[in-house]
N, CA, C and O atoms as CSV, one atom per row, in Angstrom:
chain,resi,resn,atom,element,x,y,z
A,1,UNK,N,N,-1.907,-72.678,-2.800
A,1,UNK,CA,C,-1.286,-73.839,-2.204
A,1,UNK,C,C,-1.931,-75.169,-2.583
A,1,UNK,O,O,-1.314,-76.226,-2.456
A,2,UNK,N,N,-3.125,-75.109,-3.030
A,2,UNK,CA,C,-3.833,-76.375,-3.393
A,2,UNK,C,C,-3.073,-77.085,-4.548
A,2,UNK,O,O,-2.956,-78.310,-4.560
A,3,UNK,N,N,-2.606,-76.357,-5.433
A,3,UNK,CA,C,-1.903,-76.997,-6.645
A,3,UNK,C,C,-0.644,-77.598,-6.150
A,3,UNK,O,O,-0.245,-78.658,-6.634
A,4,UNK,N,N,0.006,-76.984,-5.215
A,4,UNK,CA,C,1.364,-77.499,-4.724
A,4,UNK,C,C,1.185,-78.748,-3.883
A,4,UNK,O,O,1.949,-79.703,-4.019
A,5,UNK,N,N,0.179,-78.751,-3.010
A,5,UNK,CA,C,-0.009,-79.828,-2.054
A,5,UNK,C,C,-0.909,-80.917,-2.470
A,5,UNK,O,O,-0.801,-82.026,-1.945
A,6,UNK,N,N,-1.838,-80.663,-3.428
A,6,UNK,CA,C,-2.858,-81.607,-3.863
A,6,UNK,C,C,-3.994,-81.648,-2.859
A,6,UNK,O,O,-4.855,-82.518,-2.989
A,7,UNK,N,N,-4.056,-80.803,-1.905
A,7,UNK,CA,C,-5.086,-80.730,-0.821
A,7,UNK,C,C,-6.097,-79.670,-1.296
A,7,UNK,O,O,-5.720,-78.559,-1.669
A,8,UNK,N,N,-7.369,-80.035,-1.273
A,8,UNK,CA,C,-8.395,-79.096,-1.647
A,8,UNK,C,C,-8.552,-78.083,-0.568
A,8,UNK,O,O,-8.193,-78.339,0.581
A,9,UNK,N,N,-9.110,-76.872,-0.919
A,9,UNK,CA,C,-9.234,-75.818,0.025
A,9,UNK,C,C,-10.174,-76.147,1.187
A,9,UNK,O,O,-9.998,-75.612,2.282
A,10,UNK,N,N,-11.129,-76.979,0.982
A,10,UNK,CA,C,-12.143,-77.289,2.036
A,10,UNK,C,C,-11.895,-78.717,2.598
A,10,UNK,O,O,-12.687,-79.218,3.396
A,11,UNK,N,N,-10.773,-79.367,2.164
A,11,UNK,CA,C,-10.496,-80.744,2.592
A,11,UNK,C,C,-9.788,-80.714,4.024
A,11,UNK,O,O,-8.861,-79.930,4.226
A,12,UNK,N,N,-10.208,-81.514,4.928
A,12,UNK,CA,C,-9.591,-81.560,6.181
A,12,UNK,C,C,-8.094,-82.128,6.077
A,12,UNK,O,O,-7.805,-83.026,5.287
A,13,UNK,N,N,-7.248,-81.581,6.864
A,13,UNK,CA,C,-5.862,-82.050,6.777
A,13,UNK,C,C,-5.632,-83.423,7.483
A,13,UNK,O,O,-4.737,-84.187,7.122
A,14,UNK,N,N,-6.451,-83.682,8.464
A,14,UNK,CA,C,-6.255,-84.945,9.219
A,14,UNK,C,C,-5.173,-84.698,10.314
A,14,UNK,O,O,-4.630,-83.602,10.452
A,15,UNK,N,N,-4.921,-85.691,11.015
A,15,UNK,CA,C,-3.965,-85.693,12.139
A,15,UNK,C,C,-2.542,-85.895,11.623
A,15,UNK,O,O,-2.300,-86.795,10.819
A,16,UNK,N,N,-1.597,-85.066,12.076
A,16,UNK,CA,C,-0.262,-85.199,11.506
A,16,UNK,C,C,0.328,-86.573,11.620
A,16,UNK,O,O,1.090,-86.976,10.741
A,17,UNK,N,N,0.006,-87.339,12.690
A,17,UNK,CA,C,0.647,-88.693,12.796
A,17,UNK,C,C,-0.019,-89.671,11.817
A,17,UNK,O,O,0.604,-90.661,11.434
A,18,UNK,N,N,-1.294,-89.411,11.395
A,18,UNK,CA,C,-1.972,-90.206,10.431
A,18,UNK,C,C,-1.539,-89.931,8.966
A,18,UNK,O,O,-1.409,-90.829,8.135
A,19,UNK,N,N,-1.337,-88.671,8.731
A,19,UNK,CA,C,-1.003,-88.285,7.328
A,19,UNK,C,C,0.174,-87.295,7.313
A,19,UNK,O,O,0.023,-86.119,6.982
A,20,UNK,N,N,1.381,-87.836,7.696
A,20,UNK,CA,C,2.521,-86.876,7.790
A,20,UNK,C,C,2.859,-86.229,6.453
A,20,UNK,O,O,3.258,-85.065,6.410
A,21,UNK,N,N,2.699,-86.992,5.338
A,21,UNK,CA,C,3.093,-86.371,4.045
A,21,UNK,C,C,2.250,-85.200,3.693
A,21,UNK,O,O,2.758,-84.307,3.015
A,22,UNK,N,N,1.061,-85.114,4.068
A,22,UNK,CA,C,0.171,-83.942,3.796
A,22,UNK,C,C,0.697,-82.778,4.609
A,22,UNK,O,O,0.712,-81.653,4.109
A,23,UNK,N,N,1.118,-82.990,5.807
A,23,UNK,CA,C,1.617,-81.896,6.633
A,23,UNK,C,C,2.986,-81.417,6.174
A,23,UNK,O,O,3.295,-80.234,6.319
A,24,UNK,N,N,3.813,-82.296,5.628
A,24,UNK,CA,C,5.101,-81.954,5.019
A,24,UNK,C,C,4.852,-81.136,3.790
A,24,UNK,O,O,5.519,-80.123,3.577
A,25,UNK,N,N,3.907,-81.546,2.968
A,25,UNK,CA,C,3.634,-80.773,1.724
A,25,UNK,C,C,3.100,-79.381,2.153
A,25,UNK,O,O,3.416,-78.400,1.479
A,26,UNK,N,N,2.363,-79.259,3.164
A,26,UNK,CA,C,1.813,-77.968,3.581
A,26,UNK,C,C,2.907,-77.115,4.129
A,26,UNK,O,O,2.906,-75.915,3.854
A,27,UNK,N,N,3.871,-77.645,4.904
A,27,UNK,CA,C,4.991,-76.910,5.373
A,27,UNK,C,C,5.908,-76.400,4.191
A,27,UNK,O,O,6.467,-75.305,4.254
A,28,UNK,N,N,6.027,-77.206,3.164
A,28,UNK,CA,C,6.856,-76.848,2.069
A,28,UNK,C,C,6.149,-75.753,1.229
A,28,UNK,O,O,6.800,-74.836,0.729
A,29,UNK,N,N,4.814,-75.863,1.083
A,29,UNK,CA,C,4.060,-74.821,0.430
A,29,UNK,C,C,4.100,-73.504,1.125
A,29,UNK,O,O,4.197,-72.463,0.475
A,30,UNK,N,N,4.027,-73.516,2.467
A,30,UNK,CA,C,4.153,-72.329,3.233
A,30,UNK,C,C,5.544,-71.635,3.077
A,30,UNK,O,O,5.682,-70.416,2.981
A,31,UNK,N,N,6.550,-72.542,3.062
A,31,UNK,CA,C,7.902,-72.041,2.884
A,31,UNK,C,C,8.076,-71.311,1.456
A,31,UNK,O,O,8.646,-70.229,1.322
A,32,UNK,N,N,7.546,-72.004,0.487
A,32,UNK,CA,C,7.627,-71.372,-0.895
A,32,UNK,C,C,6.804,-70.075,-0.893
A,32,UNK,O,O,7.234,-69.099,-1.508
A,33,UNK,N,N,5.695,-70.025,-0.260
A,33,UNK,CA,C,4.846,-68.845,-0.229
A,33,UNK,C,C,5.602,-67.683,0.416
A,33,UNK,O,O,5.575,-66.562,-0.092
A,34,UNK,N,N,6.306,-67.965,1.589
A,34,UNK,CA,C,6.905,-66.957,2.303
A,34,UNK,C,C,8.305,-66.558,1.851
A,34,UNK,O,O,8.689,-65.399,2.012
A,35,UNK,N,N,9.107,-67.520,1.271
A,35,UNK,CA,C,10.502,-67.372,1.000
A,35,UNK,C,C,10.809,-67.440,-0.498
A,35,UNK,O,O,11.864,-66.980,-0.936
A,36,UNK,N,N,9.899,-68.009,-1.280
A,36,UNK,CA,C,10.161,-68.324,-2.661
A,36,UNK,C,C,10.792,-69.684,-2.700
A,36,UNK,O,O,11.267,-70.207,-1.692
A,37,UNK,N,N,10.789,-70.266,-3.922
A,37,UNK,CA,C,11.248,-71.581,-4.165
A,37,UNK,C,C,12.729,-71.798,-3.764
A,37,UNK,O,O,13.105,-72.888,-3.331
A,38,UNK,N,N,13.522,-70.795,-3.908
A,38,UNK,CA,C,14.911,-70.929,-3.560
A,38,UNK,C,C,15.116,-71.049,-2.058
A,38,UNK,O,O,16.176,-71.504,-1.629
A,39,UNK,N,N,14.134,-70.654,-1.236
A,39,UNK,CA,C,14.154,-70.774,0.211
A,39,UNK,C,C,13.738,-72.167,0.735
A,39,UNK,O,O,13.798,-72.416,1.939
A,40,UNK,N,N,13.336,-73.031,-0.130
A,40,UNK,CA,C,12.825,-74.328,0.349
A,40,UNK,C,C,14.064,-75.192,0.630
A,40,UNK,O,O,14.895,-75.410,-0.251
A,41,UNK,N,N,14.167,-75.669,1.852
A,41,UNK,CA,C,15.295,-76.593,2.320
A,41,UNK,C,C,14.628,-77.845,2.834
A,41,UNK,O,O,14.114,-77.840,3.953
A,42,UNK,N,N,14.614,-78.901,2.079
A,42,UNK,CA,C,13.934,-80.136,2.452
A,42,UNK,C,C,14.636,-80.753,3.774
A,42,UNK,O,O,13.955,-81.331,4.621
A,43,UNK,N,N,15.900,-80.613,3.890
A,43,UNK,CA,C,16.634,-81.178,5.070
A,43,UNK,C,C,16.120,-80.447,6.319
A,43,UNK,O,O,15.769,-81.076,7.317
A,44,UNK,N,N,16.083,-79.145,6.247
A,44,UNK,CA,C,15.601,-78.346,7.354
A,44,UNK,C,C,14.149,-78.685,7.719
A,44,UNK,O,O,13.788,-78.746,8.894
A,45,UNK,N,N,13.339,-78.901,6.701
A,45,UNK,CA,C,11.991,-79.243,6.899
A,45,UNK,C,C,11.865,-80.608,7.569
A,45,UNK,O,O,11.071,-80.760,8.497
A,46,UNK,N,N,12.615,-81.583,7.130
A,46,UNK,CA,C,12.603,-82.887,7.735
A,46,UNK,C,C,13.116,-82.832,9.223
A,46,UNK,O,O,12.557,-83.477,10.110
A,47,UNK,N,N,14.220,-82.018,9.452
A,47,UNK,CA,C,14.766,-81.835,10.768
A,47,UNK,C,C,13.627,-81.201,11.693
A,47,UNK,O,O,13.462,-81.625,12.837
A,48,UNK,N,N,12.919,-80.265,11.210
A,48,UNK,CA,C,11.833,-79.645,11.980
A,48,UNK,C,C,10.719,-80.639,12.271
A,48,UNK,O,O,10.167,-80.640,13.371
A,49,UNK,N,N,10.403,-81.427,11.372
A,49,UNK,CA,C,9.337,-82.466,11.541
A,49,UNK,C,C,9.843,-83.433,12.615
A,49,UNK,O,O,9.076,-83.786,13.510
A,50,UNK,N,N,11.028,-83.848,12.564
A,50,UNK,CA,C,11.611,-84.779,13.627
A,50,UNK,C,C,11.595,-84.123,14.991
A,50,UNK,O,O,11.235,-84.765,15.978
A,51,UNK,N,N,11.977,-82.856,15.068
A,51,UNK,CA,C,11.919,-82.203,16.371
A,51,UNK,C,C,10.448,-82.078,16.881
A,51,UNK,O,O,10.186,-82.285,18.066
A,52,UNK,N,N,9.536,-81.752,16.011
A,52,UNK,CA,C,8.168,-81.689,16.407
A,52,UNK,C,C,7.554,-82.959,16.983
A,52,UNK,O,O,6.672,-82.944,17.841
A,53,UNK,N,N,8.044,-83.977,16.491
A,53,UNK,CA,C,7.567,-85.376,16.807
A,53,UNK,C,C,8.161,-85.879,18.185
A,53,UNK,O,O,7.645,-86.829,18.774
A,54,UNK,N,N,9.221,-85.235,18.657
A,54,UNK,CA,C,9.878,-85.618,19.936
A,54,UNK,C,C,9.056,-85.189,21.086
A,54,UNK,O,O,9.435,-85.417,22.235
């Protein structure tokens, strides 16, 4: 996942509200890991992020 996100394995993620792009990359990397690249749906990911922030 480090190559996909650009986040080092020991690097802190930070707070989602401070660094939302890092958390979006992490969510996308998890999706690719679990479902493969064809399972990645950016619209659903953005919708989930919006719901989580409410």
